[in-house]
Backbone as numpy.savetxt, mean C-alpha at the origin, in Angstrom:
# Nx Ny Nz CAx CAy CAz Cx Cy Cz
-0.68 7.25 -10.58 -0.82 8.56 -11.09 -2.53 9.27 -10.31
-2.26 10.64 -10.28 -3.14 11.22 -9.40 -3.29 10.85 -8.05
-1.80 10.88 -7.19 -1.74 11.05 -6.18 -0.67 11.66 -5.95
-0.36 12.80 -6.52 0.39 13.84 -6.15 0.81 14.15 -5.02
-0.86 14.42 -4.73 -0.60 15.45 -3.52 -0.11 14.54 -2.10
-1.09 13.24 -2.19 -0.87 12.31 -1.41 0.72 12.04 -0.93
1.32 11.43 -2.26 2.66 11.67 -1.96 3.46 12.53 -1.52
3.25 13.47 -1.73 3.86 14.89 -1.47 3.60 14.85 0.39
2.34 14.83 0.86 2.15 14.52 2.36 2.85 13.35 2.97
3.41 12.46 2.26 3.85 11.33 3.02 5.27 11.83 3.24
6.08 12.08 1.97 7.20 13.04 1.96 7.41 13.52 3.17
6.64 14.70 2.96 6.64 15.82 4.22 6.78 15.29 5.46
6.09 14.01 5.89 6.36 13.50 7.29 7.52 12.77 7.18
8.39 12.26 6.15 9.27 11.70 6.08 10.35 12.45 5.97
10.81 13.70 5.90 11.47 14.72 5.31 12.72 14.68 6.45
11.86 15.05 8.22 13.07 15.08 8.89 14.03 14.09 9.33
13.49 13.01 8.61 14.45 11.91 8.86 15.93 11.85 7.92
15.83 12.70 7.41 17.04 13.01 6.36 17.85 14.13 6.98
17.25 14.79 7.89 18.44 15.54 8.80 18.61 14.74 10.15
18.41 13.51 10.12 18.83 12.84 11.29 17.72 13.25 12.98
16.43 13.67 11.98 15.63 14.06 13.39 14.52 12.90 13.07
13.60 13.00 13.98 12.25 11.95 14.13 11.22 12.41 12.84
10.66 11.60 12.38 9.69 12.29 11.24 8.32 11.87 12.33
7.39 12.37 11.26 5.88 12.45 11.66 5.23 10.92 11.66
4.61 10.71 12.46 3.51 9.26 12.08 2.46 9.50 11.31
1.96 8.94 10.59 0.98 9.18 9.63 -0.48 7.81 9.34
-1.15 8.29 9.74 -2.89 7.40 9.60 -3.27 7.36 8.41
-3.32 6.40 7.18 -3.73 6.79 5.71 -4.75 5.55 6.04
-6.04 6.14 5.58 -7.24 5.66 5.51 -8.22 6.21 4.03
-9.23 5.10 3.77 -9.67 4.95 2.54 -10.50 3.88 1.99
-11.15 3.82 0.84 -11.60 2.27 0.46 -10.54 1.77 -0.36
-10.82 0.75 -0.35 -10.18 -0.46 -0.92 -9.52 -0.07 -2.15
-8.52 -0.18 -3.20 -8.56 -0.14 -4.63 -8.51 1.37 -4.77
-7.58 1.76 -3.94 -7.84 3.37 -4.60 -6.47 4.11 -4.59
-5.60 3.16 -4.24 -4.03 3.63 -4.60 -3.31 3.77 -3.02
-3.69 3.45 -2.02 -2.82 3.54 -0.64 -1.78 3.03 -0.81
-1.66 1.68 -0.62 -0.09 0.98 -1.02 0.63 1.53 -1.83
0.18 1.82 -3.37 0.99 1.54 -3.98 1.65 2.89 -4.09
0.83 4.11 -3.30 1.43 5.92 -2.84 2.68 5.44 -2.18
2.57 4.71 -0.98 3.57 4.51 -0.29 4.67 3.78 -0.79
4.57 2.80 -1.63 5.72 2.05 -2.03 6.46 2.79 -3.11
5.52 3.53 -3.78 6.16 4.55 -4.88 7.35 5.49 -3.76
6.59 5.87 -2.86 7.98 6.69 -1.97 9.16 6.38 -1.51
8.76 4.85 -0.89 9.69 4.10 -0.35 11.02 3.27 -1.48
10.27 3.36 -2.69 11.18 2.98 -3.90 12.25 4.35 -4.05
11.33 5.51 -3.94 12.46 6.79 -4.07 13.80 6.82 -3.04
13.04 6.62 -1.64 13.79 6.55 -0.55 15.13 5.48 -1.01
14.90 4.43 -1.16 15.79 3.56 -1.50 17.06 3.81 -2.45
16.19 4.51 -3.49 17.20 4.96 -4.59 17.86 6.05 -3.96
17.41 7.06 -3.53 18.17 8.36 -3.32 18.71 8.39 -2.12
18.28 7.73 -0.63 18.67 8.45 0.76 19.22 7.32 1.31
19.20 7.17 2.39 20.24 6.56 3.73 19.08 6.06 4.24
17.74 6.39 4.08 16.80 6.24 5.12 16.24 4.58 4.53
15.90 3.82 5.61 15.34 2.35 5.37 14.01 2.33 5.20
13.51 1.96 4.16 11.70 1.73 4.54 11.41 0.32 4.94
10.53 -0.05 5.71 10.14 -1.51 6.16 8.90 -1.50 6.32
8.14 -2.51 4.88 7.28 -2.60 4.45 6.65 -3.70 5.62
5.62 -3.69 6.33 5.14 -4.93 6.70 3.52 -5.29 6.05
3.40 -6.21 5.78 1.57 -6.31 5.54 0.79 -7.19 6.78
0.03 -7.04 7.40 0.07 -6.94 8.93 -1.49 -8.37 8.59
-1.81 -8.58 7.00 -2.75 -9.30 6.88 -1.75 -11.08 7.13
-0.50 -10.81 6.33 0.33 -12.05 6.56 1.14 -12.03 7.92
1.65 -11.09 8.21 2.42 -10.78 9.10 1.54 -10.50 10.41
0.81 -11.39 10.97 -0.06 -10.55 12.41 0.19 -10.77 13.21
1.04 -11.24 13.93 1.92 -11.40 15.39 3.29 -10.63 15.35
3.24 -10.26 16.59 4.57 -9.83 17.38 5.99 -10.91 16.42
5.86 -12.00 16.73 6.94 -13.12 16.42 7.20 -12.98 14.64
6.04 -12.97 14.08 6.07 -13.20 12.75 6.53 -11.79 11.62
6.43 -10.54 12.66 6.51 -9.05 11.85 7.97 -8.88 12.44
8.41 -9.64 13.68 9.83 -9.70 14.05 10.82 -10.31 12.68
10.35 -11.47 12.20 11.07 -12.36 11.09 10.92 -11.61 10.02
9.74 -10.61 9.66 9.92 -10.08 8.52 10.95 -9.25 8.58
10.94 -8.23 9.55 12.08 -7.56 9.69 13.37 -8.03 9.65
13.26 -8.90 10.04 15.09 -9.65 10.33 15.42 -9.89 9.02
14.44 -10.56 8.29 14.44 -10.72 6.66 15.01 -9.35 5.75
14.37 -8.13 6.16 14.48 -6.88 5.31 15.90 -6.66 5.90
16.34 -6.62 7.03 17.69 -5.96 7.31 18.86 -7.16 7.22
18.52 -8.35 6.86 19.32 -8.79 6.52 19.85 -9.52 7.99
19.21 -10.13 9.01 19.55 -10.18 10.20 19.43 -11.97 10.81
20.26 -12.43 10.96 19.85 -13.70 11.28 20.29 -14.37 12.55
19.59 -15.12 12.96 19.22 -15.78 14.51 18.97 -16.90 14.73
19.22 -17.39 15.88 19.33 -18.86 16.31 17.85 -19.03 16.46
17.42 -20.12 15.99 15.31 -20.06 15.87 14.83 -20.13 16.95
15.43 -20.84 18.43 15.06 -20.64 19.49 14.81 -19.14 20.31
15.27 -17.87 19.29 15.53 -16.87 20.55 13.76 -16.40 20.94
13.46 -15.88 21.52 12.09 -15.62 21.93 12.06 -14.06 21.26
10.65 -13.78 21.20 10.88 -12.38 20.71 11.42 -11.27 21.41
11.65 -10.92 22.69 12.31 -10.25 23.38 13.48 -10.20 23.42
13.70 -11.06 23.03 15.57 -11.20 22.64 15.91 -10.95 21.27
14.98 -11.23 20.35 14.74 -10.70 18.83 14.71 -9.12 19.00
14.05 -8.51 19.74 13.76 -7.00 19.71 14.90 -6.49 20.31
15.70 -6.91 21.27 16.79 -6.63 21.46 17.92 -6.42 20.97
18.25 -7.63 19.76 19.07 -7.61 19.17 18.89 -6.47 17.81
17.89 -7.09 17.37 17.86 -5.86 16.15 17.71 -4.40 16.65
17.24 -4.12 17.90 17.52 -2.64 18.63 18.55 -2.32 17.92
19.61 -2.86 18.11 20.98 -2.29 17.98 21.21 -1.95 16.49
20.70 -2.78 15.50 20.79 -2.81 14.70 19.71 -1.43 13.80
18.27 -1.51 13.90 17.90 -0.41 13.77 18.24 0.86 14.19
18.60 0.93 15.51 19.21 2.20 15.78 19.86 3.26 15.22
21.04 2.45 14.40 22.09 2.65 13.75 21.29 3.68 12.20
20.31 3.66 11.90 19.66 4.16 10.86 18.22 5.17 10.96
18.05 5.83 9.86 16.28 6.94 9.96 15.92 5.43 9.35
14.41 5.39 9.92 13.55 4.25 9.55 12.40 5.13 9.26
11.67 4.01 8.37 9.81 4.49 7.79 9.27 2.69 7.99
8.47 2.68 8.85 7.77 1.58 9.09 6.21 1.63 8.61
5.94 0.99 7.35 4.50 0.85 7.39 3.97 -0.53 7.55
2.91 -0.39 8.11 1.60 -1.20 8.27 0.81 -1.18 7.60
0.86 -2.11 6.71 -0.59 -2.08 5.82 -1.42 -3.03 6.35
-2.85 -2.43 6.15 -4.15 -3.84 7.09 -3.91 -3.56 8.25
-3.49 -2.66 8.80 -3.17 -2.34 10.55 -4.06 -2.99 10.94
-5.50 -2.91 10.53 -6.38 -3.60 11.11 -6.36 -5.12 11.50
-5.52 -5.82 10.53 -5.44 -7.40 10.75 -4.29 -7.65 12.10
-4.04 -6.44 12.51 -2.67 -7.19 13.27 -3.48 -8.15 14.69
-2.80 -8.70 15.21 -3.31 -9.36 16.48 -3.16 -8.76 17.61
-1.93 -7.98 17.62 -1.65 -7.05 19.13 -0.99 -6.06 18.45
-0.46 -5.16 19.17 0.36 -3.49 19.09 1.57 -3.47 19.54
2.25 -4.76 20.12 3.23 -5.02 20.67 4.46 -3.96 20.23
4.44 -4.48 18.67 5.44 -3.75 18.05 5.34 -3.05 17.77
4.32 -1.70 17.78 4.44 -0.59 17.63 5.02 0.12 19.12
4.27 -0.56 20.08 4.88 -0.37 21.70 6.33 0.12 21.54
7.21 -1.16 20.84 8.66 -1.65 20.64 9.07 -0.29 19.99
8.27 0.01 18.77 9.13 0.85 17.89 9.03 2.32 18.41
8.18 2.58 19.36 7.50 3.89 19.54 8.69 4.18 20.60
8.65 3.48 21.88 9.98 3.52 22.58 11.28 3.33 22.50
11.52 1.78 21.51 12.98 1.55 21.50 13.93 2.24 20.35
12.96 2.44 19.11 13.41 3.01 18.01 13.83 4.68 18.12
14.82 5.26 17.86 15.17 6.70 18.22 15.29 7.39 16.87
14.83 7.46 15.51 14.83 7.76 14.38 13.80 7.26 13.11
12.33 7.89 13.67 11.17 6.74 12.72 10.09 7.55 12.35
9.59 7.04 11.32 7.96 7.75 11.00 7.49 6.07 10.91
6.26 6.34 11.49 5.29 5.20 11.45 4.32 5.50 10.53
4.20 4.65 9.49 2.63 4.60 8.74 1.89 3.38 8.91
0.44 4.07 9.05 -0.34 2.99 9.15 -1.34 3.25 8.18
-2.12 2.13 7.44 -2.66 1.82 6.63 -4.08 1.04 6.68
-5.04 1.80 6.49 -6.32 0.63 6.84 -7.59 0.98 5.95
-8.66 0.48 5.57 -9.52 0.72 5.10 -11.05 1.50 5.80
-10.87 1.58 6.84 -11.84 2.26 7.64 -11.11 3.16 8.49
-11.59 4.27 8.49 -11.10 5.36 9.91 -11.34 4.98 11.30
-12.43 4.67 11.37 -12.87 4.20 12.58 -12.24 3.09 13.41
-11.07 2.27 12.81 -10.09 1.92 13.25 -9.35 2.37 14.15
-8.90 3.74 14.29 -8.39 4.66 15.20 -8.79 4.48 16.69
-10.63 4.58 16.50 -11.01 4.76 17.86 -10.91 3.51 18.63
-10.38 1.99 18.06 -10.47 1.47 18.96 -8.87 1.17 19.72
-8.14 2.23 19.17 -6.89 2.09 19.79 -6.57 2.44 21.78
-5.36 1.71 21.99 -5.37 2.22 23.57 -4.93 3.74 23.78
-5.63 4.31 24.57 -4.85 5.90 24.50 -3.67 6.35 24.42
-3.09 5.06 25.43 -1.47 4.96 25.48 -1.02 5.14 24.24
-1.39 4.53 23.51 -0.44 4.31 22.02 -1.08 5.41 21.32
-2.24 6.21 21.57 -2.75 6.96 20.88 -1.77 8.46 20.84
-1.41 8.37 21.92 -0.57 9.46 22.63 0.97 9.73 22.34
1.48 8.18 21.79 2.64 8.11 21.62 2.57 8.31 20.03
1.46 8.08 19.33 1.61 8.20 18.01 1.33 9.48 17.16
0.17 10.30 18.10 -0.10 11.33 17.21 0.40 11.47 16.14
-0.75 10.83 15.19 -0.30 10.72 13.82 -0.96 11.92 12.97
-0.38 11.86 11.73 -1.15 12.83 10.68 -2.48 12.05 10.25
-3.39 12.65 9.76 -4.35 11.72 9.37 -4.10 12.30 7.37
-4.66 11.07 6.75 -4.31 11.39 5.34 -5.62 10.67 4.81
-6.69 11.34 4.47 -7.09 10.55 3.61 -7.21 10.31 2.01
-7.53 9.12 1.74 -7.61 9.09 0.23 -8.65 8.76 -0.02
-9.34 9.45 -1.23 -10.73 10.11 -1.94 -10.57 8.98 -2.94
-11.69 8.51 -3.48 -12.00 7.44 -4.35 -11.45 8.49 -5.70
-11.21 7.81 -6.84 -10.89 8.44 -8.13 -12.30 8.84 -8.92
-11.92 9.87 -9.66 -13.04 10.43 -10.49 -13.41 9.49 -11.64
-14.42 10.00 -12.80 -14.20 9.33 -13.69 -13.01 9.45 -14.42
-12.87 10.73 -14.64 -11.37 11.20 -15.43 -10.34 10.45 -15.34
-10.13 10.61 -13.82 -8.73 9.74 -13.70 -8.54 8.16 -13.33
-9.93 7.62 -13.45 -10.49 6.15 -13.49 -9.78 6.09 -14.90
-10.30 6.53 -15.82 -10.24 6.20 -17.07 -8.82 6.57 -17.57
-7.86 7.69 -17.36 -6.85 7.60 -17.43 -5.63 6.45 -16.94
-5.95 6.43 -15.80 -5.25 4.94 -15.07 -5.38 3.98 -16.11
-6.84 3.50 -16.32 -6.91 2.59 -17.29 -6.24 2.22 -18.24
-6.06 3.52 -19.22 -5.70 3.33 -20.28 -3.99 3.56 -20.38
-3.58 4.02 -19.30 -1.93 3.39 -18.78 -1.70 2.49 -19.29
-2.38 1.51 -18.01 -2.75 -0.01 -17.75 -2.57 -1.12 -19.12
-3.40 -0.19 -19.86 -3.77 -1.05 -21.44 -2.48 -0.56 -22.31
-1.54 0.43 -21.94 -0.10 0.49 -22.58 1.10 -0.73 -21.99
0.48 -1.18 -20.75 1.38 -1.90 -20.40 1.18 -3.49 -21.01
-0.12 -3.44 -21.16 -0.60 -4.98 -21.52 -1.23 -5.56 -22.67
-1.40 -4.42 -23.79 -1.82 -4.66 -24.81 -1.01 -4.09 -26.14
-1.38 -4.16 -27.22 -0.58 -3.90 -28.17 -1.31 -2.85 -28.42
-0.91 -1.93 -29.51 -1.44 -0.69 -29.82 -3.14 -0.96 -30.04
-4.23 0.17 -30.09 -5.42 0.14 -30.96 -6.11 -1.48 -30.99
-5.79 -2.08 -29.75 -6.92 -3.73 -29.61 -7.94 -3.37 -29.55
-8.22 -2.34 -28.66 -9.84 -2.10 -28.12 -10.62 -1.31 -29.05
-11.47 -1.91 -29.65 -12.66 -1.01 -30.62 -13.41 0.14 -29.77
-13.71 1.10 -30.34 -14.26 2.01 -29.90 -14.76 2.28 -28.78
-15.34 2.75 -27.85 -15.99 3.13 -26.45 -15.38 1.98 -25.51
-15.07 1.08 -25.71 -14.35 -0.20 -24.80 -13.83 0.05 -23.51
-12.77 0.51 -23.38 -12.05 1.18 -22.28 -13.48 2.25 -21.36
-13.81 3.13 -22.28 -14.68 3.82 -21.91 -15.61 3.38 -20.66
-16.16 2.25 -21.47 -16.98 1.38 -20.49 -16.87 0.62 -19.56
-15.28 0.13 -19.53 -14.50 -0.41 -18.58 -14.45 0.51 -17.11
-14.32 1.59 -17.70 -13.84 3.10 -16.88 -15.23 3.16 -16.02
-16.29 3.48 -16.70 -17.67 3.52 -16.30 -18.02 2.67 -15.11
-17.89 1.46 -15.28 -17.92 0.05 -14.48 -17.05 0.46 -13.17
-15.80 0.53 -13.57 -14.91 0.84 -12.40 -15.00 1.93 -11.38
-15.45 3.21 -11.92 -16.15 4.23 -11.36 -16.51 4.22 -10.51
-17.99 3.07 -10.73 -19.19 3.05 -10.16 -18.99 1.87 -9.10
-17.91 0.88 -9.25 -17.88 0.28 -7.79 -16.48 0.83 -7.12
-15.73 1.80 -7.48 -14.87 2.57 -6.59 -13.86 1.80 -6.49
-13.44 0.89 -7.39 -11.83 0.04 -6.92 -11.47 -0.58 -8.63
-10.18 0.47 -8.54 -9.30 0.40 -9.67 -9.03 -0.93 -10.16
-8.86 -2.09 -8.83 -8.43 -3.58 -9.01 -9.51 -4.15 -10.03
-10.69 -3.99 -9.83 -11.88 -4.11 -10.57 -11.92 -3.93 -12.04
-11.14 -2.86 -12.14 -11.15 -2.14 -14.06 -9.59 -3.27 -14.41
-8.95 -3.28 -13.59 -7.64 -4.40 -14.19 -7.83 -5.54 -14.43
-9.20 -5.97 -13.71 -9.64 -7.07 -13.85 -10.77 -7.26 -15.23
-11.08 -6.49 -15.21 -11.90 -6.04 -16.63 -11.58 -6.14 -17.83
-10.30 -5.51 -17.55 -9.41 -5.49 -19.07 -8.23 -6.82 -19.06
-8.46 -7.43 -18.48 -7.56 -8.94 -18.36 -8.56 -9.46 -19.00
-10.24 -9.45 -18.00 -10.99 -10.60 -18.92 -11.47 -10.38 -20.52
-11.89 -9.08 -20.51 -12.20 -8.52 -21.81 -11.13 -9.10 -23.05
-9.38 -9.06 -22.73 -8.25 -9.87 -23.53 -8.45 -11.05 -23.33
-8.96 -11.55 -22.66 -8.83 -13.53 -22.65 -10.17 -13.80 -23.04
-11.18 -13.07 -22.76 -12.75 -13.66 -23.70 -12.32 -13.03 -25.69
-11.49 -12.12 -25.46 -11.17 -11.80 -27.10 -10.56 -13.15 -27.38
-9.24 -13.12 -27.06 -8.45 -14.25 -27.15 -9.17 -15.82 -27.93
-10.07 -16.04 -26.57 -10.72 -17.27 -26.81 -11.68 -17.44 -27.86
-11.96 -16.40 -28.72 -12.32 -16.51 -29.90 -11.45 -16.36 -30.93
-10.25 -16.41 -30.84 -9.28 -16.00 -31.91 -9.62 -14.75 -32.54
-9.82 -13.70 -31.54 -10.01 -12.57 -32.50 -8.67 -11.50 -32.26
-8.78 -10.71 -33.24 -7.06 -9.56 -32.86 -7.82 -8.35 -32.42
-9.23 -8.03 -32.11 -9.74 -6.99 -31.42 -10.43 -7.11 -30.31
-10.55 -6.48 -29.38 -11.10 -6.43 -28.22 -12.80 -5.58 -28.34
-14.22 -6.16 -28.45 -14.82 -5.62 -28.64 -15.84 -5.35 -27.38
-17.29 -4.52 -27.98 -18.06 -4.12 -26.55 -18.72 -5.56 -25.47
-18.76 -6.34 -27.10 -19.77 -7.74 -26.47 -18.63 -8.39 -25.68
-17.54 -8.27 -25.54 -16.13 -8.88 -25.01 -16.34 -8.37 -23.41
-16.41 -6.62 -23.74 -16.21 -6.06 -22.39 -17.59 -6.38 -21.33
-18.72 -6.30 -22.29 -20.12 -6.54 -21.41 -19.76 -7.88 -20.87
-19.25 -8.91 -21.62 -19.20 -10.33 -21.01 -18.26 -10.35 -19.72
-17.03 -9.66 -19.77 -16.01 -9.49 -18.43 -17.03 -8.90 -17.60
-18.00 -7.87 -17.49 -19.00 -7.11 -16.81 -19.52 -8.06 -15.96
-20.42 -8.60 -16.64 -21.45 -9.77 -16.36 -20.49 -10.93 -15.45
-19.26 -11.32 -16.19 -18.70 -11.98 -15.23 -18.13 -11.84 -13.89
-17.88 -10.39 -14.02 -17.27 -9.88 -12.54 -18.48 -9.75 -11.42
-19.82 -9.07 -12.16 -21.29 -9.48 -11.57 -21.44 -10.22 -10.63
-21.14 -11.32 -11.61 -21.73 -12.82 -11.07 -20.61 -13.27 -9.75
């Protein structure tokens, strides 16, 4: 919710791939917990459901080396290989498979990557692609090698923080998934939304919803009240 402009921008950069042309690369930045990853994943879901474009999502925190990334790509495309193959051999093998498709690569937490060999590989050897790089820090791009910058030429897409009304709306939607109707007493969700907006991280608000519910449950109550919310906020602060 409230990321329609951003998802439209991402989709516009990917759109040339639908005509078998190269897409545009995107550098996405913004503070944690404001929907960067979820926005990209929502576009990826639509790609999978409605097009032949293959989305490849890599969490660079979990897969921080060339070999780990190549293994994850092999897993996504269903390619099995002999374990003692080198990274170079794997790249040559999967290049033949990848170049039969139009591709969107997303490297989330890109600043956690140990080296950028995989980006050179994609930029130089893959024909039709869009590369999406996600990080919390805009300044990360300054550390890139000039040769990599000149090949990427990414669009810049900043995710701003949610305002209070957007924060409240998102948390209300989440309560519909997790709780029975009317379980929160008056002003409880608003209080959680205020704290979440202050912190600027939707994940903290989801934690507060969950913790408030568990505190209420622990005292066998059928309602979540302001004391539960305030105790959850105190626990979060601690």
